[in-house]
N, C-alpha and C positions, 0 to 999 in steps of 0.2 A: 708318159712322164716316167723317168727313171726313179726308182725308190731304193734308198739305202737305209740300213738300220744300224744303230749303235747302242750299246748298253753302257749307261753312265753310272757314276758313283763308285764307291769302293767300300766293301763290307767284309773286313777280315773275320773269319770264323763263321760266315753265313753263306750258304749255297744259294744260287739264283732261284732254285725251286722252293726255297723256304720263305721267300718274301713275295709280296705283291709288287706289281710294276705298273707305272703310269706312263702313257705314251705322250711325248711332246713333239708335235710336228713342226717342221720348218721347210719352207719352200724358197727356191731361188731359181729363176728362169725355168728350165725343164727338169729340175731335180727336186725331189721331195726327200728330206731326211727325217727319219723317225727315231727319236732318242727315247729310250726306255730308262726311266729313273726309278729308284727303289722307294717303296712305301713301307715303312716298318711299323710294327705295332709298338705300344708302349713297353711291353715286356722285352721285345727285341732291342729296343733302344737302350733300356737299362743294361741288358746283357752286353751290348756293344760297348757301352761306357765302361763296364767292368773290364772288358777285354783290353781296351786301349790303355786303361790305367795300369793294369797289371803288367802289360808288355812294356810300358814306359818305365816302370819301376825296375824291370829286369834288364832293359837294354838302353833306352834313350838316356836315362839319368845316370847310367854308369859311364857314359862317354864324356870326354872333355869337349869344351866348346870348339877347340881346334879340330878335333875329330869330326864333329858335326859339320863344321864349315867345309871340311874336305869332302864329305859325302855330298853336301848340297852343291859344291863346285863340280863334282863328277856328273851329277844330274843336269846341272846347268850347261855343262860342256856338250852334253848330248842334245839338249834343247836348242843349242846354237848351231849344231851340225845339220845342215839341210838334207843330208843323206840318211839321217837317223829316222827310224819309223815314227817315233813320237813327234819329232819336228814336222815330219811330212803329214801326220794326222792333223796337227794344229794348223798348218797352212791350208790343208784341204777343207777342213770342216768348220773352223772358227769363222771364216767369211760367210759360210752358209747360215749358221745360227745367228750371227750378228747383223748380217746384211751389208757389212762394210766391204769396201773395195779390197780385193785379194792382195794387191800389192801394198796397199796401206797397212793391212794386217801383218804382212810379212815383215815390212820395215819396222812396224811398231813392236812386234815380238822381239826382233833382234835387239833393238834399242833397250827394251825392257829387260830381257834376259841378261844382257851384259852387266846390269847392276847387281847381279847375284853371283858373280865370280868371287873366288876366295879373297882377293885383295879388297874388293868392295865390301864384302861381308865383315872382314876384320875391321875396316874403318867404321862400319855400321855398329859393331859391338863396342868399339872404343869410343864412339860418339856418346853412348849412354853410360858406360862404365869406365872410370879412370883406371881401374884394374879389372879387366874382364875375367880374371881368375876367380872372382867372387862367385861366378856361376858354377864353379867346379868344387869349391870348398871354402872353409873359413880363411880369411886373409886379414893381416894386421890392419887395424883401423888407426888413422892419424891421432885420434883422441885417446888411444889406448884400447886394449881389448881386441876383438876380432869381429868380422862381419861376413855374412854369406847371403847370397840371393837365391831364392827358391821360386821356381815357376809355378803356374797354377796346377792344382790337382786334376782339373779337367777344364780345358779351354774349348769353348764352343764358338765357331765362326758362323756368321750369317752374311752371305755375300750378295752383292749387287751384280747385275749382268750388263751394265752399261758399257764397260770396257773389257775386251777379251783378256782372259788370264789374270784378271785382277786378284783372284784368290791366292796366287803365288805369294803375294806380299805378306799376308797374314799367316799363311802356312809356314813360311820361313821364319817369321817372328816367333811363332810357337815352337818350332824346332830349336831355335837358338837359346830359348829359356827352358828347354827340356820338358815341354808340356805335352801330355797326351791330348790329342785334338780330335774333335769331330766337327766337320763343316757342313753347313746346309747350302746346297746348290741353289743358284738363282735360275729360275725357269727360262730367263732370256739367254743364259750362257751356262748350260749344264754339263759341259764337257771337260774343261781343262783341269779342274781340281782332282777329278778321278784319275786322269792320265798322269798327273804329277805323283799322286800316291802310288800308282803302279810302278812308275819309273823309279821312285825312291826305293821301293821294295826290291827292284831288280839290282839297283846299284849297291844297296846295303841290306840284304835280306833280314838281319835282326830288327830292322825298323818296320817290317811289313805290318805288324799288328799295332803299331804305336799311333796310328791315325786312321780315321774313317771319314767317308764322304756320303752324306745322306740327302734326302729331299722330302719335303712335304708341301702341300698346297697352301698358298697364302700364309696366314699366321699359324696354321697348324692347329691340331686339337690335342688329344691325350698324348700322342707320341712326342709332340714338341714340348709339352709340359713335363713329360718324364725326363727329357734331356735337360731342359732348363733347370729343373730341380736338382740335378746332379752337378751342374756346372758351378764352379766358384768364380769363373770369369767368362764374360761374353763380349766378343769383339764383333761389331756389326757395322755394315755399310748399307746405305739406302736413303730413301726419302725421309724427310723429317717427321712426317706423320707416321710412317712405318716404324721408325726408331722410337718415337714416343709411345706407340702401342706396345712395342716390345719391352721397353723399360718398365711399363706398368704391370707386365705379367711376370717379371722376375722377382724372386725373393729379395727382401731388403738387404740381405747380406751378400748378394752377388755383385761382384765388381763389373760395371757396365761401361764399355768403351765404344761410344758411337761415333761414326763419321757420316755426316749428313750433307745436305745441299750447301754449296758454297758459290760465291760470286768472284770471278777473276776479272782483272782489268789491267790495262797497260798505260804507262806514262812515257811519252816520247818528247824529249827535250829538243830545243832549237839546235843544239850541237849535232843532232842526228838528222837534221833536215836541210843539208845542202844538196846540190844537184847530184852528187855521187852517193851520199849516204842514204838519202830518203828512199830511193827505189829499193836498195838492199834491205833497209829496215822494213819496208812494206812487204817484201818477199818473206822475211822471217815471221812477220806478224801473220801473214796468210797461212803459214804452216801451223801456227798455234791455233788458228780458227779451224783449219781443215782436219787436224788429227782427231779421229773418232768423232767427227761432226760435233765438237764441243760437248761431248757427253761426260768428260772428266770434270771433277770438282775444281781442277786448276785451270780450266779453259777460260779464255777471255770473253767478256760480253761488251766491253767498251774500251776503246783506245782514246785517251786524252792527249792531244797533240798541241805543243806549244807554238805560238806565233812568233814572228820576228826573225825568221830564217829565210834564205832564198826560196825554199819550197814551202808554200803555205799549207795549213791543215787540209784545206779542200783538195789541193793537188795530191796530198798524201792519200786521201780517201779514194781518189781516182786510181792511184797506183795500186792500192790494196784491192780494189775491185778487179783490176786487170790481172793481178796475181791469183785471185780466187778463181777467175775464169780459166787461167792456165792450169791451175791445180785440178779443176773439175775435169779437164781433158785427160789428166794423168791418173787421178784418183776420184772417180765419179762418186758423188754423194749417194748413199744408199737410198733405195726407194722408201718414201715416207708412208706410214699408215695414215688412214683418213684423219684421225685426230691430230696427228703431227702436222700434216699438211694444212689443216685448218688453223692450227696455232701459228704457223708461219704466215698464212694469209692475213690473219688478224693483226699480227705484228706489223706487217707491211702496210696494212690499212691504217693503223694508228699513226705511222710515220707520215703517210700522205695527208691524213686529217690534221696533222700538226701545222700545216700551212708553211709559212716562211721560216718557222723555227727549225724544221727538219726537212730534209729531202732524201728521197730514195734514189740511189745511183744504179744504173744498169737496168736491164729488162726485168719486169715484174715476174715473169715466168722462169727466170734463170734459177738454177739450183744453188744459189747463194744470194745474199742481199747485204748491201752496205748502206747504212743510213748516215747522213752527215748533218751535223748541227754546228752553227757558228756561235752559239751561246752555250754557256755552261749548263750541262744536263746532269740529273742525278744518276747514280749507278743503279740501274735496274736490269733485270734479266731480259735478254732477247728471247726469241723463240727457239734458239739453238739451231742445229742443222745448217751451220754456216751462215747465220745471220749475225751481223756485227754492227755496232755503232761507232762512229768516229766523231769526236767532239773537239772543236778548236777552242783553246784557252789562252789567255794572256800570260798566265804563269802556272806552272805545275803545282806550286804551293796552294793555289786556290782550289785545287781538286781535293786536298786532304779533308777539309770539313765535309765535303760532299760525300765522299766514300765512307767517312766515319759514321754517317747516318745508318749504314748497313753493317755496323760493327759485328754483330753476331753471325753474319754470313761471310765475312772476309776471310780469305786465305792467301791467294797468290796474286802478287802484283809483278808484272813484267816492266822493266825499266830500261830505257835507252837514254843515257844522260852522262855527263862528265863525272869523273870520280868524286869531285866535291859535291855535286848535286846528288849523286847516288847515296852517299852516306848521310847527307842532311835529310833527304827525302825518306830514307830508310828509317831514321829515327822518328820522324813524324808519322810515317805509316805504321810502324810498329806500335806506337802509342795509340794509334787509331784502331788497332785490331788485326792488322795484316800479320800473318805468321810466316810467309815465304816470299822472298824477293828473288826473281830470276832475270836473266836476259830475255829480251824479246826473241822469240824463236825457240826458247827452252821452257816456256810456261807449262806445256803439256808433257814435259819429260823430266820429272823430278830426279834429283841426284840420289845415289844410294845413301841411306841413312838420314834422309831429310826428316824433319820433325813434323809429321803429319798433323795438321791442325794445331801446330805449335806445341805438341806433346812429345814425350819420349816414347818411342815405339816399344822398347824393351823394358825400361824401368817401370812403365805403367803396368806391365804384366806380372812383375815379381813382387814378392814380399821379402823384406830384409830381416834376418835373424841376427841379433847381436850377442856376443859374449862380452859382458862388461868387464872392465879392468879389475873391478872388485872380485869377480868370480875367478879370474886368473890368479890374483894375489892370494885368495882364500884357498886355492887348490895347491899352492906351493908347499905349505907345511904338511900336506897329506901325501906328498910324493914319497916313493920308496927311498929316495936319496936324501930326504930331509933329516936334519939332526934331531 
């Protein structure tokens, strides 16, 4: 077996021989990849926090947002260039650590990186700030006086590893609000964040010390506590239990921004179910199921399909099964671990035991599963890994109270419907707790600047400082030009 070794993380001011290293092994076919991740002491973590904060004061916070966007755009252009060494690293090694099909990763990276070009980032900032210049200095407030936005004194990121390169999103958010950042690598994907930090340092060397990328095992011990004690804002991704445990260990004054498990679903109206549109809609739906094997928080678990069209919901389920079979030939599902395979088998078994209420389409041993029900079913999670339920309904309106029962887990709804249906359903779904509505086929590809979990990505990171009009007026008589 061929063995390759990579050193992960990014530690400005620390030499490799000054820290301990933990080996994370990954295997794929006849290749073993050994990733060394840095293990810092509590004292080293505090020193690292001091370094990134001081560097941000000297460099990051002296830049305008427009200048920061230009730097990110330069780095993104290199990530989109398939001849660039950083892009080549990502294409070579992210499929190994994630287990996902290499071509799926390649296409996914390209689609993801395109949302971080300059034009998209300008829209992103404008989505949160009517006047983005408030990030650069005091700006006139409509009510009088002036206002300015300040980013965190130290922003700590805790990343999940279910989707490759997920760390880029929060790192860019931190840069846009001029926050010194330290990120904690996910053991399942320990590579990309360190690569991006190095690339950023190459593109604009003054930023080299403004962020760091570290690792610790599990919840961590003294080293994690040392970092959390210094952070005024923590942005975290992961399972709900992990996030709850993290919340409880943070100081009460720390701003905590968690992004946990969510349930996605699709609504397909009769207008999309004629003999021409139904196969095309099924093809798009299959892409939403296939991308990263439903590991994203925006991935669908159930498609509710309206009756009364030339193509009935059962036929749509057959189309979907055929499209998943086609995609398996192009983008093979990653090999499942024992517990993952067991979860899929249990889900399939539960469908079979449901009797006439549900039926499983296709071979049981296929690397995808479609369950069909002709009666309204609750929104419940599938086993992931390309397992999806299709439910026939008389009216899409009837689905709203069913999904509302999962309000705390709702995020993305994909809709294929007429414009009138779209806006009416959007109002009902928004009231039920849905925070993002996309086209079928775009569920697992959020637009730049989307409001993750219905929140503002940048506003949530900043604090606003106001100069009240009374202070402006009181200053006028003290000016050198005053009578």
